[in-house]
GULUM-193146 format. One record per residue (C-alpha): x, y, z. Coordinates in Angstrom, 1 decimal, padded with zeros to 4 digits, m for minus. Layout:
BEGIN
SITE       c1       c2       c3
SITE        X        Y        Z
...
END
This chain:
BEGIN
SITE       c1       c2       c3
SITE   m109.7   m239.8    169.0
SITE   m109.7   m238.1    165.6
SITE   m109.9   m234.4    165.0
SITE   m111.2   m233.0    161.7
SITE   m110.8   m229.3    160.8
SITE   m112.9   m228.0    158.0
SITE   m115.6   m230.5    158.8
SITE   m118.3   m228.3    157.5
SITE   m116.8   m228.3    154.0
SITE   m117.2   m230.6    151.0
SITE   m114.2   m232.9    151.8
SITE   m114.6   m232.6    155.6
SITE   m118.3   m233.6    155.7
SITE   m117.7   m236.6    153.4
SITE   m114.7   m237.5    155.5
SITE   m116.8   m237.4    158.7
SITE   m119.4   m239.7    157.2
SITE   m116.7   m242.2    156.2
SITE   m115.0   m242.0    159.6
SITE   m118.3   m242.7    161.4
SITE   m118.7   m245.9    159.3
SITE   m115.6   m247.2    161.1
SITE   m117.0   m246.5    164.5
SITE   m114.2   m244.0    165.2
SITE   m114.4   m241.4    167.9
SITE   m114.5   m238.1    166.1
SITE   m114.2   m234.5    167.0
SITE   m114.8   m231.7    164.5
SITE   m114.6   m228.0    164.7
SITE   m116.9   m225.4    163.2
SITE   m116.9   m221.6    163.0
SITE   m120.5   m220.9    161.9
SITE   m123.4   m222.9    163.4
SITE   m125.6   m222.5    160.3
SITE   m123.1   m224.6    158.2
SITE   m123.7   m227.6    160.4
SITE   m126.9   m228.3    158.5
SITE   m124.8   m228.7    155.3
SITE   m123.1   m231.7    157.0
SITE   m126.4   m233.3    157.7
SITE   m127.4   m232.7    154.1
SITE   m124.3   m234.6    152.9
SITE   m125.1   m237.4    155.3
SITE   m128.6   m237.6    153.9
SITE   m127.3   m238.5    150.4
SITE   m125.9   m241.8    151.8
SITE   m128.1   m242.8    154.7
SITE   m131.5   m242.3    156.3
SITE   m129.9   m242.5    159.8
SITE   m128.7   m238.9    159.7
SITE   m129.4   m237.8    163.2
SITE   m127.9   m240.7    165.1
SITE   m124.7   m240.5    163.0
SITE   m124.5   m236.8    163.4
SITE   m124.8   m237.0    167.2
SITE   m121.8   m239.2    167.4
SITE   m119.6   m236.2    166.4
SITE   m118.2   m234.1    169.2
SITE   m118.6   m230.6    167.7
SITE   m116.5   m227.8    169.1
SITE   m116.7   m224.1    168.1
SITE   m113.2   m223.2    167.2
SITE   m111.1   m221.4    164.6
SITE   m107.7   m222.5    163.3
SITE   m106.6   m218.9    163.5
SITE   m107.5   m218.7    167.2
SITE   m105.0   m220.8    169.2
SITE   m106.9   m221.0    172.5
SITE   m110.1   m222.4    171.0
SITE   m108.0   m224.7    168.7
SITE   m105.9   m226.0    171.6
SITE   m109.1   m227.0    173.4
SITE   m110.1   m229.1    170.4
SITE   m106.8   m231.0    170.5
SITE   m107.3   m232.5    173.9
SITE   m107.2   m236.3    173.9
SITE   m106.6   m236.3    170.1
SITE   m104.3   m238.8    168.4
SITE   m104.9   m238.2    164.7
SITE   m105.7   m235.0    162.8
SITE   m107.2   m234.5    159.4
SITE   m106.7   m230.8    158.4
SITE   m109.2   m229.9    155.7
SITE   m109.9   m226.3    156.7
SITE   m108.9   m223.7    154.1
SITE   m110.0   m220.5    152.3
SITE   m110.3   m220.9    148.6
SITE   m110.2   m217.6    146.6
SITE   m108.4   m216.4    143.5
SITE   m109.0   m212.7    144.3
SITE   m105.7   m210.9    144.7
SITE   m107.1   m208.5    147.3
SITE   m107.9   m211.5    149.6
SITE   m104.2   m212.3    150.0
SITE   m104.0   m211.3    153.7
SITE   m107.1   m213.3    154.6
SITE   m105.8   m216.3    152.5
SITE   m102.4   m216.1    154.3
SITE   m104.0   m215.9    157.7
SITE   m106.2   m218.9    157.3
SITE   m104.1   m221.1    155.0
SITE   m100.6   m220.4    156.3
SITE   m101.0   m219.1    159.8
SITE   m103.9   m221.4    160.5
SITE   m102.0   m224.5    159.3
SITE   m099.0   m223.4    161.4
SITE   m101.2   m223.4    164.4
SITE   m102.5   m226.9    163.6
SITE   m098.9   m228.1    163.1
SITE   m097.7   m226.5    166.4
SITE   m100.5   m228.2    168.3
SITE   m099.7   m231.5    166.6
SITE   m096.1   m231.1    167.9
SITE   m097.0   m230.1    171.4
SITE   m099.7   m232.8    171.7
SITE   m097.5   m235.5    170.2
SITE   m100.1   m236.3    167.5
SITE   m099.4   m239.7    165.9
SITE   m100.2   m238.6    162.3
SITE   m101.5   m235.6    160.4
SITE   m103.2   m235.6    157.1
SITE   m103.3   m232.3    155.2
SITE   m105.5   m231.6    152.2
SITE   m103.6   m229.3    149.9
SITE   m104.2   m228.7    146.2
SITE   m102.7   m229.4    142.8
SITE   m102.3   m225.6    142.7
SITE   m099.2   m226.1    144.8
SITE   m097.6   m228.5    142.3
SITE   m095.1   m226.9    139.9
SITE   m095.8   m226.3    136.2
SITE   m093.9   m227.1    133.0
SITE   m093.4   m224.5    130.3
SITE   m094.2   m227.3    127.8
SITE   m098.0   m228.1    127.9
SITE   m097.2   m231.6    126.7
SITE   m095.2   m232.6    129.8
SITE   m097.0   m234.4    132.6
SITE   m096.8   m233.0    136.1
SITE   m095.8   m235.2    139.0
SITE   m095.2   m234.6    142.7
SITE   m091.5   m233.9    141.9
SITE   m092.2   m231.1    139.4
SITE   m090.4   m228.0    140.6
SITE   m092.4   m225.2    142.2
SITE   m091.1   m221.9    140.8
SITE   m091.9   m219.1    143.2
SITE   m091.1   m216.6    140.4
SITE   m094.0   m217.9    138.3
SITE   m097.2   m215.9    138.1
SITE   m098.8   m218.1    140.8
SITE   m102.3   m217.3    142.2
SITE   m102.6   m215.9    145.8
SITE   m104.4   m219.2    146.6
SITE   m101.6   m221.3    145.3
SITE   m098.9   m219.3    147.1
SITE   m100.7   m219.6    150.5
SITE   m101.5   m223.3    150.1
SITE   m097.8   m223.9    149.2
SITE   m096.9   m221.9    152.3
SITE   m099.2   m224.2    154.3
SITE   m097.5   m227.3    152.9
SITE   m094.2   m225.7    154.1
SITE   m095.6   m225.6    157.6
SITE   m096.5   m229.3    157.4
SITE   m093.0   m230.1    156.3
SITE   m091.7   m228.1    159.2
SITE   m093.8   m230.3    161.5
SITE   m092.3   m233.5    160.0
SITE   m088.9   m232.1    161.0
SITE   m090.1   m231.7    164.5
SITE   m091.4   m235.2    164.9
SITE   m094.9   m235.2    163.4
SITE   m095.7   m237.9    160.9
SITE   m097.7   m236.4    158.0
SITE   m099.1   m237.1    154.6
SITE   m100.2   m234.4    152.1
SITE   m102.8   m234.8    149.4
SITE   m102.9   m232.6    146.3
SITE   m106.4   m233.1    144.8
SITE   m107.6   m231.6    141.6
SITE   m111.0   m230.1    141.1
SITE   m113.2   m232.1    143.5
SITE   m116.6   m233.1    142.3
SITE   m119.2   m234.3    144.8
SITE   m122.7   m233.5    146.1
SITE   m123.8   m230.7    148.4
SITE   m122.5   m227.2    148.9
SITE   m124.1   m226.1    145.6
SITE   m124.1   m222.5    146.7
SITE   m120.7   m222.5    148.3
SITE   m118.7   m220.9    145.5
SITE   m116.3   m223.8    145.5
SITE   m116.0   m226.7    143.1
SITE   m119.5   m228.1    143.9
SITE   m121.0   m224.8    142.7
SITE   m119.7   m225.6    139.2
SITE   m122.7   m228.0    138.9
SITE   m125.2   m225.3    139.6
SITE   m123.5   m222.8    137.3
SITE   m123.6   m225.2    134.4
SITE   m127.2   m226.0    135.2
SITE   m128.1   m222.3    135.1
SITE   m126.3   m221.9    131.8
SITE   m122.8   m221.2    130.9
SITE   m122.3   m219.5    127.5
SITE   m118.6   m220.0    127.0
SITE   m116.1   m222.9    127.2
SITE   m112.3   m222.9    127.1
SITE   m109.8   m225.5    125.9
SITE   m107.8   m225.4    129.2
SITE   m107.1   m228.8    130.8
SITE   m106.8   m229.8    134.5
SITE   m107.2   m232.7    136.8
SITE   m110.6   m233.8    138.3
SITE   m111.4   m236.2    141.1
SITE   m114.5   m237.5    142.9
SITE   m114.8   m236.4    146.6
SITE   m115.1   m240.1    147.7
SITE   m111.8   m240.8    146.1
SITE   m110.2   m238.0    148.0
SITE   m111.6   m239.2    151.3
SITE   m110.7   m242.8    150.6
SITE   m107.1   m241.8    149.8
SITE   m107.0   m239.9    153.1
SITE   m108.2   m242.8    155.1
SITE   m105.9   m245.3    153.5
SITE   m102.8   m243.1    153.8
SITE   m103.5   m242.5    157.5
SITE   m103.9   m246.2    158.1
SITE   m100.7   m247.0    156.2
SITE   m097.1   m246.8    157.3
SITE   m096.5   m244.1    154.7
SITE   m095.3   m240.9    156.2
SITE   m093.9   m237.5    155.1
SITE   m095.0   m237.9    151.5
SITE   m097.3   m235.9    149.2
SITE   m099.6   m237.4    146.6
SITE   m101.4   m236.0    143.6
SITE   m105.0   m237.1    143.7
SITE   m106.8   m236.9    140.4
SITE   m108.9   m239.4    138.5
SITE   m108.6   m237.9    135.0
SITE   m107.3   m234.9    133.1
SITE   m110.2   m233.2    131.2
SITE   m110.5   m230.1    129.2
SITE   m112.9   m227.5    130.7
SITE   m115.0   m227.9    127.5
SITE   m115.3   m231.7    128.0
SITE   m116.1   m231.3    131.7
SITE   m118.8   m228.7    131.0
SITE   m120.2   m230.9    128.1
SITE   m120.4   m234.0    130.2
SITE   m122.0   m232.1    133.1
SITE   m124.5   m230.3    130.9
SITE   m125.7   m233.6    129.4
SITE   m126.0   m235.2    132.8
SITE   m128.1   m232.2    133.9
SITE   m130.2   m232.3    130.7
SITE   m129.2   m228.7    129.7
SITE   m127.5   m227.3    126.7
SITE   m123.6   m227.3    127.0
SITE   m121.7   m224.0    126.3
SITE   m121.5   m223.4    122.6
SITE   m119.1   m220.5    122.3
SITE   m115.3   m220.5    122.9
SITE   m113.9   m217.9    125.2
SITE   m110.9   m216.8    123.3
SITE   m107.8   m215.2    124.8
SITE   m109.1   m211.8    123.8
SITE   m112.5   m212.4    125.4
SITE   m110.9   m213.6    128.6
SITE   m108.5   m210.7    128.8
SITE   m111.3   m208.2    128.3
SITE   m113.5   m210.1    130.7
SITE   m111.2   m210.0    133.7
SITE   m110.5   m206.3    133.1
SITE   m114.2   m205.4    132.9
SITE   m114.9   m207.5    136.0
SITE   m112.1   m205.6    137.9
SITE   m113.7   m202.3    136.9
SITE   m117.2   m203.5    137.9
SITE   m115.8   m204.6    141.3
SITE   m114.1   m201.2    141.7
SITE   m117.2   m199.3    141.0
SITE   m119.7   m201.4    142.9
SITE   m117.6   m203.1    145.6
SITE   m119.1   m206.4    144.8
SITE   m117.1   m209.6    144.8
SITE   m115.1   m210.4    141.7
SITE   m116.3   m213.3    139.6
SITE   m113.5   m213.4    137.1
SITE   m109.9   m212.6    138.1
SITE   m106.8   m212.6    136.0
SITE   m105.6   m215.8    137.6
SITE   m108.9   m217.5    136.8
SITE   m108.6   m216.6    133.1
SITE   m105.0   m217.9    133.2
SITE   m106.2   m221.2    134.6
SITE   m109.0   m221.4    132.0
SITE   m106.4   m221.3    129.2
SITE   m103.7   m223.4    130.8
SITE   m103.2   m227.0    129.7
SITE   m101.9   m228.9    132.7
SITE   m101.9   m232.7    132.9
SITE   m101.2   m234.5    136.2
SITE   m100.0   m238.0    137.0
SITE   m101.5   m239.8    140.0
SITE   m099.3   m242.9    139.5
SITE   m097.6   m242.4    142.9
SITE   m100.8   m242.8    144.8
SITE   m102.0   m245.7    142.5
SITE   m098.8   m247.6    143.1
SITE   m098.5   m246.9    146.8
SITE   m102.1   m248.0    147.7
SITE   m103.1   m250.0    144.6
SITE   m105.7   m247.3    144.3
SITE   m108.5   m247.3    141.7
SITE   m110.2   m244.0    140.9
SITE   m113.8   m243.6    140.0
SITE   m114.2   m242.6    136.4
SITE   m115.2   m239.0    136.1
SITE   m118.1   m239.8    133.8
SITE   m119.7   m241.8    136.7
SITE   m118.8   m239.1    139.3
SITE   m120.4   m236.4    137.1
SITE   m123.6   m238.4    136.5
SITE   m123.9   m239.4    140.2
SITE   m123.4   m235.8    141.4
SITE   m125.8   m234.3    138.7
SITE   m128.5   m236.8    139.8
SITE   m128.3   m235.7    143.4
SITE   m128.3   m232.0    142.4
SITE   m131.5   m232.6    140.3
SITE   m133.1   m234.4    143.2
SITE   m132.3   m231.5    145.5
SITE   m134.1   m229.1    143.0
SITE   m137.3   m231.1    143.5
SITE   m137.3   m230.7    147.2
END
């Protein structure tokens, strides 16, 4: 039996679909019932047999921060895919990020230990990979994480979550950690996560930046997860990115695929610095959620290139080109607009 946390998210829902293709027995946990429809929506992109596939999942209402409900989900489970997480770059969300990402992962790891789980797969992020001072240097799994750097609250808590997984490996749990870049895939257009980038670009983004980061298709992330869990590889972490693209290039390719105008104005360092300060003031006065934090502007300017050779060599893995990923995802987004 396989347990999936975060099954109602972008990665988790695509993982569930792929697992069901293997006729595996699958459990998945959820917190909010209304999000279950998003899983069905993802299934509908790939099959007309949505309901029969969906009914094969044993759904349990549970929360990774609530040990009793989570312990119930672990009964008769052999393998665990831990996808649940909170993604936010708002500094005032640190306590919530810590509770879900670190404490929640600690609960998952503790139950893996006590239930003698055969293998754990944890979906982390490239945010937990260290950075070079020289933008020209390529980042690998071995790049040093400097806790004194100006890391985002999200990166800090995901790194803390990885530490919990490594603790589990010291106590007998075999585990693999994936560090994907910005994940592109269909569904969850309104989630506020990476998929919502498609909708934002469609609605119109005025500015671009020259920052660079890694991107990957959601199918590649899921395929890497499945292959690593089936392999003899254990207690390793892997960068999972298809290509390093500038934000300008990603926005341009996506806008063309959506048949809209790409951003035409550069967001300079001054504009970004002014922007996050005004956004902070707006949030202070209105109480509304921040849309542009200091950490987001830092990422927008940062040139970070990642090397996924370790995964490619370990699994003979071939990534989907991002041009294809963007076109496929944009097509499904446009189809959804017609419905």
